[in-house]
C-alpha positions as CSV (number, residue, x, y, z in Angstrom):
1,M,-5.2,5.7,-29.8
2,S,-5.8,2.1,-30.9
3,N,-9.3,0.6,-31.0
4,V,-8.4,-1.7,-28.1
5,V,-7.1,1.1,-25.9
6,A,-10.1,3.2,-26.7
7,E,-12.5,0.4,-25.8
8,I,-10.7,-0.3,-22.6
9,A,-10.7,3.5,-21.7
10,E,-14.4,3.6,-22.3
11,R,-15.0,0.6,-20.1
12,I,-12.8,2.0,-17.3
13,Q,-15.2,4.9,-17.1
14,T,-17.9,2.5,-15.8
15,L,-15.8,1.3,-12.9
16,S,-16.1,2.6,-9.3
17,T,-13.2,4.5,-7.8
18,A,-12.1,1.5,-5.8
19,Q,-12.1,-0.7,-8.9
20,K,-10.1,1.9,-10.8
21,Q,-7.5,2.0,-8.0
22,E,-7.3,-1.8,-8.0
23,L,-6.8,-1.8,-11.8
24,L,-4.2,0.9,-11.5
25,H,-2.3,-1.1,-8.9
26,V,-2.4,-4.2,-11.2
27,L,-1.2,-2.2,-14.2
28,L,1.7,-0.6,-12.2
29,Q,2.8,-3.9,-10.9
30,D,2.7,-5.3,-14.4
31,I,4.8,-2.4,-15.7
32,D,7.2,-1.9,-12.9
33,G,7.2,-5.3,-11.1
34,A,7.2,-5.6,-7.4
35,D,10.1,-3.8,-5.8
36,L,10.6,-6.0,-2.8
37,D,14.0,-4.5,-2.0
38,A,12.5,-1.0,-1.7
39,D,9.6,-2.3,0.5
40,E,12.1,-4.1,2.8
41,A,14.3,-1.0,3.0
42,W,11.3,1.2,4.0
43,R,10.2,-1.3,6.5
44,E,13.7,-1.3,8.1
45,E,13.7,2.5,8.0
46,V,10.4,2.7,9.8
47,I,11.6,0.3,12.5
48,Q,14.7,2.3,13.1
49,R,12.8,5.6,13.3
50,V,10.3,4.1,15.8
51,K,13.2,2.8,17.9
52,A,14.8,6.3,17.8
53,I,11.6,8.0,18.9
54,R,10.9,5.5,21.7
55,S,14.5,5.8,23.0
56,G,14.5,9.6,22.9
57,E,17.4,9.6,20.4
58,A,15.3,11.3,17.8
59,A,14.4,14.2,20.1
60,I,18.1,14.6,21.1
61,R,19.2,14.6,17.5
62,A,16.5,17.2,16.6
63,L,17.5,19.4,19.5
64,K,21.2,19.2,18.4
65,E,20.2,20.1,14.8
66,W,18.1,23.0,16.1
67,Q,20.9,24.4,18.2
68,E,23.4,24.3,15.3
């Protein structure tokens, strides 16, 4: 481990859990970049599932799958 990484690791130990989570989020965003397409796809999926539940379609589909 390089001296810089060792120093950072040591300083991380002094952070609160919330601060560590914030740092982790920043590091992951830096490494992976924001995946806006995935976020939008999940948002659309959630909307479709809520609509299916409210309309009763999800229950009907689950019943049909159970009967098969």
